[in-house]
C-alpha positions as CSV (number, residue, x, y, z in Angstrom):
1,M,98.1,90.9,121.8
2,L,97.7,90.7,118.2
3,A,98.6,87.0,117.3
4,R,101.3,86.4,114.6
5,E,98.8,85.0,111.9
6,N,97.2,88.3,112.2
7,R,100.0,90.7,111.3
8,L,101.3,91.8,107.9
9,S,105.0,91.3,108.2
10,S,106.7,92.0,105.0
11,S,107.1,95.2,103.4
12,D,105.9,94.1,100.1
13,Q,102.7,93.3,101.6
14,I,102.3,96.6,103.5
15,R,103.2,98.4,100.2
16,Q,100.6,96.5,98.4
17,V,97.8,97.5,100.8
18,I,98.7,101.0,100.8
19,K,99.2,101.2,96.9
20,L,96.0,99.2,95.9
21,G,93.8,99.7,99.0
22,K,91.1,102.2,100.1
23,R,91.9,104.7,102.6
24,S,89.9,106.0,105.6
25,S,91.2,108.9,107.9
26,N,90.6,110.8,111.0
27,E,92.5,113.4,112.8
28,F,94.8,110.8,114.6
29,A,95.1,108.0,112.2
30,T,94.6,106.6,108.7
31,I,93.7,103.2,107.9
32,H,94.6,101.6,104.2
33,F,92.6,98.3,103.7
34,L,91.9,95.9,101.1
35,P,89.3,93.0,101.3
36,A,90.9,89.6,102.3
37,E,90.0,86.1,103.5
38,T,91.8,86.6,106.8
39,S,92.2,89.9,108.9
40,R,95.9,91.1,108.9
41,F,97.3,94.4,110.2
42,A,100.4,96.2,110.2
43,I,100.9,99.4,112.5
44,V,103.2,102.3,111.2
45,T,104.3,105.2,113.6
46,S,106.8,107.7,112.3
47,R,109.3,109.6,114.3
48,A,106.9,112.6,113.9
49,V,104.6,110.9,116.4
50,G,107.3,110.7,119.3
51,N,110.1,109.1,120.8
52,A,110.6,105.1,120.8
53,V,108.8,105.0,124.1
54,V,105.7,106.8,122.7
55,R,105.7,105.0,119.3
56,N,105.9,101.5,121.1
57,K,103.2,102.5,123.6
58,I,100.9,103.4,120.8
59,R,101.7,100.1,118.9
60,R,101.0,98.0,121.9
61,R,97.6,99.8,122.7
62,T,96.7,99.5,119.0
63,K,97.6,95.7,119.0
64,A,95.2,95.2,122.1
65,V,92.5,97.0,120.6
66,L,92.7,95.2,117.1
67,S,92.9,91.9,118.9
68,E,89.5,92.4,120.3
69,L,88.1,93.7,117.1
70,I,89.3,91.0,114.8
71,E,86.4,88.4,115.2
72,G,83.4,90.7,114.6
73,K,84.6,93.0,111.8
74,P,85.0,92.2,108.0
75,Q,88.1,90.3,107.0
76,I,90.8,92.8,105.7
77,H,94.2,93.5,105.4
78,G,95.0,96.9,106.9
79,V,97.8,99.2,107.6
80,V,97.1,101.8,110.4
81,R,99.3,104.8,110.1
82,F,99.5,107.2,113.0
83,R,99.8,111.1,113.0
84,P,101.7,113.2,115.6
85,G,98.5,114.0,117.4
86,A,98.1,110.2,118.4
87,A,100.7,110.6,121.0
88,M,98.5,112.4,123.3
89,L,95.7,109.9,123.2
90,T,94.4,107.9,126.3
91,F,93.7,104.2,125.7
92,D,89.8,104.9,125.5
93,D,90.4,107.7,122.9
94,L,92.7,105.5,120.8
95,K,90.2,102.7,121.0
96,A,87.4,105.0,119.9
97,S,89.4,106.4,117.1
98,I,90.3,103.0,115.8
99,L,86.6,101.8,116.2
100,K,85.6,104.7,114.0
101,L,88.1,103.8,111.3
102,M,87.0,100.2,111.5
103,E,83.4,100.9,110.9
104,R,84.4,102.8,107.8
105,T,86.0,99.7,106.5
106,E,82.6,97.9,106.4
107,K,81.0,100.3,103.7
């Protein structure tokens, strides 16, 4: 689970990252990111992704993946936004997709 200190919680922080940050995308998700002193993330899933059960499953899985990745990656504030195709991903596919996005934040 993603610890509280590793979450972007206010809508102002999320808007700032989306507006001022860089962006990297693949077919299932987009990550907006800014360099920071500590890694903090927000996860956004719109209704287009699926019903509440599907959206919450994607959020839980993403939090599990991000909690594993926080230590070894560069320190960023990131907002992960999912596209409708993400509803069909298995856990391993979701993890691979997020890993690819995180690798792009290092450049």
